[in-house]
C-alpha positions in Angstrom: 2.0 12.6 -3.4 1.8 11.2 -6.4 5.1 12.8 -7.3 6.4 10.6 -4.7 6.0 7.7 -7.4 8.6 9.3 -10.2 11.2 7.9 -8.2 10.8 4.4 -8.0 12.4 4.0 -4.4 9.1 2.8 -2.7 8.3 0.8 -5.4 11.6 -1.1 -5.3 11.4 -1.4 -1.2 8.1 -3.2 -1.7 9.7 -5.8 -4.3 8.5 -4.6 -7.5 5.2 -2.8 -9.4 3.3 -5.9 -8.8 3.5 -6.1 -4.9 3.3 -2.5 -4.8 -0.3 -2.7 -6.9 -1.5 -5.2 -5.0 -0.9 -3.2 -1.4 -2.9 -0.4 -3.1 -5.5 -2.1 -4.1 -5.8 -4.0 -0.6 -6.0 -0.9 1.0 -8.3 1.1 -1.2 -10.5 -2.2 -0.7 -10.3 -1.9 2.8 -11.0 2.1 3.1 -13.9 1.6 0.8 -15.3 -0.8 3.4 -14.8 2.2 5.9 -11.6 1.3 7.0 -10.3 4.5 9.3 -7.5 6.1 7.1 -4.0 6.1 8.5 -3.6 10.0 7.3 -5.4 12.9 6.8 -7.7 12.7 4.5 -8.1 16.6 3.2 -10.6 15.9 0.6 -8.1 13.1 -0.9 -9.4 10.1 -2.9 -9.1 6.4 -1.6 -6.6 5.8 -4.0 -4.7 9.2 -2.8 -4.6 8.3 0.5 -3.5 4.7 0.3 -0.7 6.1 -1.4 0.1 8.5 1.1 -0.3 5.6 3.8 2.4 3.4 1.9 5.0 6.5 1.5 4.8 7.4 5.4 5.3 3.8 5.6 2.1 3.1 7.8 1.2 0.7 6.3 3.6 -2.7 4.2 3.3 -5.8 2.7 3.7 -8.6 4.8 4.6 -12.0 2.7 4.0 -15.6 4.4 6.7 -17.4 6.2 8.4 -20.3 3.6 7.1 -23.0 6.1 3.4 -21.6 5.5 3.9 -21.2 1.5 5.2 -24.4 1.5 2.1 -25.9 3.1 -0.5 -24.6 0.6 
């Protein structure tokens, strides 16, 4: 599973390492708060589950529209 991170394809699809890390961090926090995993846990840590969900495309990063961002 972590082997998938050796190829930068997933990271580049999300827009870089910072966005990938932010997505993993957000999902790990959700899992720690008892969110239901979208993949089989199979004894894996929350981090491993979050990365697997990203690799499988089950969660993605959604950015606000340009109009919403300019209002802030």
